[in-house]
N, C-alpha and C positions, 0 to 999 in steps of 0.2 A: 669176223675177226678184227681187232682194232689195230690202228697203226703202231701201238707201243708191241702187240703181240707179234706183228710182221717183223717190226724191228729187232725183237728179243730171238725171234727164229733165225733170221739173216745172220746177227750175230753169233749165234750158236753154230752156224756151219762153218763159219770162218775160225772157230776155237780150235788151239791144239790139243784136242781131247785125248785123256787117258795118255798124257805124256809126261815127262820129268823134263823141265827146262831148265838149261844150265845158265847161271848168272845172277845177277843183282835182282832182287824180288822187286824193288821199287821200278828200276828201268823195265823190266819185263811187264809189271802189271800196267804201267803206263802205255803200253804198246798194244795192250790187250783191247778188243771192242769195249766199248762204253756200256753200262747195263746189261752185261752178258753172263753175269755168275749168280747163282741161286743162294748159295753159301759160302762163306770163308771161315775155315779153321785156322787159328793163327797161334803158334807156340813161339813166339818171337825170344830173342836172347834175354836172360834175366837180369845181366849186369849184375852179378853177384857181388862184385868188389872184392873178391877174397885177397887176403894177405898172407902170403906165404903158404906152406903146405899144411894139410890136416892129417893127423896121426890118431890112431886107436890107441886104447891103454896099453897094448902090447907093442907099441911104436911103429906098426905097419903102416903105410901110407894108405890114405882114403882116396880112392878113384873119384875125385870131385870134378865138379864143372870149372876147369881151368883153360878150354880151349881159347884161340885168338877171336874168334867170333863174339865171344861173351864179354869181350874187354873194350870198355869205352873210355873216353878222357876224363869223364865226368858226368854228372847229372844232365848238364846242358847239351852234350853230345846225344846222349841217350835220348833226350825229349825231343831234339830235331829228328833223329832217326826215327822215333815212334810217330812224330807227327807226319814226316814224309810217306812211310810205309801205309798208314791209315788213311791218309787223302787218296793214294793210289788205289787202295783197297774199295774205298767207298765210291769212287768212281766207276769200278766194274761191277759193283753190285746192282742187280735189277732193282726197281722201285720197293718191291715186296721183298727184297732179299734180307739176309741176317748175317751176323759174324757172331763167333765163338772166339775169345782170347783166353788163353790160359797163362798163369804165371805166378809167381811167389810172391811174398811180402816184399822183396826188394824191388819189384817193378809194377805189380799190379795197380797199385793206386794211381801211379803216374800215367800208365795206360787208360785207366778209366776215366781220368779226369780229360784226357786228349779226346777219347772217343764222345765225351759230352761236348768239348769245344767245337768237334767238328759236324756236330749236328744228329749223331747216332742217338738212338732211344733205347736206354738199358732196360732191359726185359727181367732179367733175373741175375744175381751174382750165385753161383753155384759152387759149394765147397766140395772138392774131392777129398776126402778123408781116406788116408792110406791105411788099408788093413795091416800092412807091415813095413814101417816107415823105418828109414836109416835111424839109428840112436843119436843122440846127442853126447858127442864121447867127451867134450870137455866138462860137462856137468854145469855149464856156466848160464844156459838158457833151457826154455822148455825144449821137449823133443819137437822138431818141426814136422808134424804128421799131416798135414794138408796142403794142398794148393788151390789156387781160386782161378774160377772160370765166370768170364763175364758175357752173356748172351745179349745181344743188343740187336734190333732192327735198324734199318736204314734210316729211318725217320719216324718222327712219333705219328700215329696213325696208319702206319705201313700195315698192310694185311700179310705179316710174316706167316709161315709155314709152323704149324704146332700141332703134332699127332696126339693128342691128350690121350684119346682111347688106346693107341699102342703103347706108350707109356707107362700106362695104368695096367695093362695086360703083362708088360715086362716086370711089373712090381706086384705081381700075384692079385691084382683086381683093386689095389690101393693106389691113390693118388700119388705121382712120382714128387717126392719132395726135393727141395733144394741142397740136400746133404748126401753125398754118394759115396757109399763105402765100397771101395774097389782096390784090389791088390796093385803094387806097382809090378812092372814088368820083372818075372824071375824065371828061372828053369828054360824050358824049350823056346818060349816067347822072346827071351831075351837074345837078340842078334849079336853074333860074335864075328870078330875080324880073323884076318889069317893067323893072327898069333894068340888067338883065344880071347882076347880081352873084349870088353864091351864096345860094340860096334859105334854106338852113339851114347852119350851119358844121360841125356834126358829122353830115352825112347818111351813114348806112352803107350800104355796098354790097349790091346784091340778092344777091349771091353768097354772101356771111356768112349772111344769113337762109335763104337756100335750104338750106344746109348744116344749120343749126340745125333747120328745120322737117322737112326729110326725117329726121333723126335722132333727133328725139325727139317727134314728133306722129304721127298718122294720118288718113287722109282724114276730114273731118267735125268734127275736134277743134275746140276753142276757143281761141283764141290771144288774149291780153290785152296790150296795149302800153301802160303808163301814161304814158309820154313819147314820144307818137306822131309828134311832129315832122311832116315831111313825107310820111310813110306808107309806109316801106319795108317794114315787118313786115306791114301790110295788104295792100301790094302781092303780096308773094310769098305771103302765105297765100291770097288770091284766087286765084292762078294756080295753087296746089298743091292746092286744094279744101278748105282749112281755113276756118272762120269766124273772124272776127277781130271784137275790139272796140278801138277806139282812144280814148285820152283825151289832149286837148290843150288847153291854155288860151290859147295864142297864136293869134288869129285868122289872122294872116298866114300861119301854117304850116297850118291846118286849110284855107284856101282852096287851097293848092297841092297839098295831100293829096288833096283831093276831086277836083280836076281829074285828079291822076294817077289815082287809082282807076277814074275813068270811063273809062280808055282801056285798063284792064286786063282781059284776057279769060282766064277759068277754061280749063287744059289739059282734055283730054277725059279720060274716066274711067280709060281703060288707061293713058295718059299719067302719071298722078298715082300709080298703083298703084306699089308698091315691093316688093321682095323680103321676105318675111316670115322671121323668124328662125326656126331649125328648133324652137328651144325652144318658141316659140309655138304650134307645130302640134300638133293632138290626137294623143295617144298612141293608136297602133293595135297590140295584141299580134297576133305572127303568127298565135295560136289562132283569131282572128276570121277570117282568110282561110280558114282550114280549116274552121270552123263554118259559115261561109255557103256552102260548097261550092265556093270558087273556086278551091281546089286540093284534091284529094281524098287522103285517106289511102291510101299505097302509091304514090303518084305521085313521080317522079324528079325531083329539082332537079339543076343542074349548075352547076359554077363557071364563070366567064366564059372562061377559058382552056379549058375542057374536061376539066382533069385531074382532078377529083373528081366525084363525085356522090354523092347522099343520097337516102333515101325520106322522106317526109312520114308523120308518125304522127297518130293520131286526136287525141291531146292538144296537138298543135301544137308538138312536138318533131320532131327529126331523128335519123335513124341512119345512119351512113357509114362503112364500114371499121371497123365494131365501135365506133365512137364515136357516143355518144347525148349528146343536149342540145339546147340552144336554136339558132337559125339561126346565132348570133353564136358561140356556144361550138364548135360543130361545124365552122363554117369557119375558126375559129381554130385548132383541133386539126390538121385535114387540112393547113393551110398551115403550120405549126409557127410561127405568129405570136402575140406577146402579146394580140392583140384583132383583131375583125374585125367590120365592118358587113354583117351577114347580108343585109340588105334590098338591097343593090348588089352583094353578092358572087354570090347564089343567083339563078339563071334557070330557068324552065321552058320546055317546047317548045310551039310553037304554030303548025300549018301550016307547018313546017319551019324557024321562025325560033326562036332564042333571046331570051325576054322576061325583063327583069328582074323579080322578084316586088314589087320597089318600086311597079312599075304599080298593082296590087292594092291596097297600102296608100294609094296617091294617091286611088284611086278611092272607097275607103272614107272618107277624109278629105273628098273633095268631096261626098258624100252627107252627113256630118255638118255641114260648113259649110251647105248647104242647108237642112237641117232646123232649123239654129239661126237662121238668116236667117227663115224661116217662124213660128219661135217669138215672135221680135221683131217 
């Protein structure tokens, strides 16, 4: 275990995990241990700069974002606020940590510039296209049907978490794109206050946070939300087996979030597991299979279609039809193909059945992971 790992584990033991902290997010983040958080999801004030009330064509008032926490004296004040909370956030992120920030056209460009000023490395901007946006009542602009999210690592070259295969699985086996079509909060998901009004004007849908946390965190990671609101980040983190830290200065929002979190149940360990990216799995040379006697020198391997066969050699190479080389090279040469995944191409016979040699690789990997788990 490295000194950095030891430091991160020690910091995690002192964190106020799975709690909502009351107060100013900048002050609270500055008091948390350095390099202690895996991911930050931030939904900062949008600084909408609304002038007067907004009404529908029937003259009914639109419940827009006009709360005091979204009001700043001007761009300079908003930029100072953005600079200070991002600096506090960057300090508590682990070296391989990452941040997601969501915003509208009113603020996201200013936030993006400050992210780059502070050394964050932008990985993607994601457009959340709302399946059911609020219409433009005045008819003077396009209907504002999306918000923008910026995903950034702490620095260039950081080994941030990206569960590519898990997101691909969420998307029916197709690569996840950077435009996400999801509905805004409506119906039972929209939290209400005692008077039946919306508890929070910009409550985010759980589907949005589900996708973010599945894609960029692992079970047991610490997710911090400095603008916790009514607790969507905490609710989804709890369900998915991640630890959360929420910061919220408004008592009314904290009370709603506490009640919400008390109703949440964590999914079981099998349910929160996700498909691991292939590049994250430990590399196993075919020679290890031979060294350990799982296959013997001289044993024959067969292609799945049974058209080709090759013999295993003591050094972990194969020979077939006078072609010599690795399991990948020999398979490609016999098929006349530019490349070949030898692990899935070659099979051995056991009790009359054809078994892919990849089974042996997976067995070795399982033993390696079990050994690593005992070491920790």
